[in-house]
N, C-alpha and C positions, 0 to 999 in steps of 0.2 A: 177751108171755110165751109160751114154748114148753116143754111138758112132755116129758120123755124119760127113758129109763133112763140111769143114771149112765154105763154103759159106752159110750154113744153120744156123750158130751160131747167126748172127744178128737177124734173124726172131725168133728164139727160145727165145733169151733174151728179145726181145720186146713183143712177143705175147704168149710165152709159147709153150708147145708141142701141135701140131695140128694133130688130127686124120685124117684130109683130106690128109696128106702126107704119111700115113702109107703104108707099103708094098714094099718099095724100096728094102729091103734086106730080105724079107721073111715074111710069115704070118703063120708059122707053128702052132701057138697057137691062130690064129685069127687075125683080123685087129685091131691093137692097137699100142701103143708106148711101146717099150721094154726097160728094164733097166737091168743092170747086177751088181752083187756084186763085180766083179773083173774088174778092169780097162783094163787089157790086153784082156779080153774077149770082152768088149765093143769096143775096137779098131778094132776088126775084121769086124765091121759093118759100117765103115766110108767110104766105097767105095774104088776104086782103086787109087784115086788121091794121090799125095804126100802131098797134103794140107788137113790133117785130124784133127779132134778135138774130144775130149771126154768131156762131161759135167758131173760134179759131182752134182747130184740132190738129194734132200731130198724127198723120196717117202713115203707117208703115206698110206699104204694099208688099205682098209676098208674090206668089205666082199669079200672074194676071192674064186675063183673056178679054176679048171684046164681048160685052153682053148683048142680049137681044130681048125684044119684047116677049113676055110669057115665061121667062126664066123665074123659077121660084127659089132655086138654089144653084150655086155655081156648077158648071159642067164637070164631068170626070176628067181628071188630069192624065192619068195613065192606067195601065192594066190592073194596078193594085186597088183601084177604086178611089184613090185620093182625089179630092176636088180642088179646083182652083180656089185661092183665097179671095 
């Protein structure tokens, strides 16, 4: 689940999740798009407007690592320079 203000839905549907818009509701684990396993948790990140939405998204995690505040892009995975997904 991904919580967002209703006015963002059209852009998400047409263009997908855009990292350029991250950080509106926190970057505790780095700058990225956040998803929740619980819809009620995602609803907390829709802003204060009465017009809120949550998106059910299929998320296919690849190589994962724990994020941290201040990350702008995923850390390097190995000596080849590949990054975590």
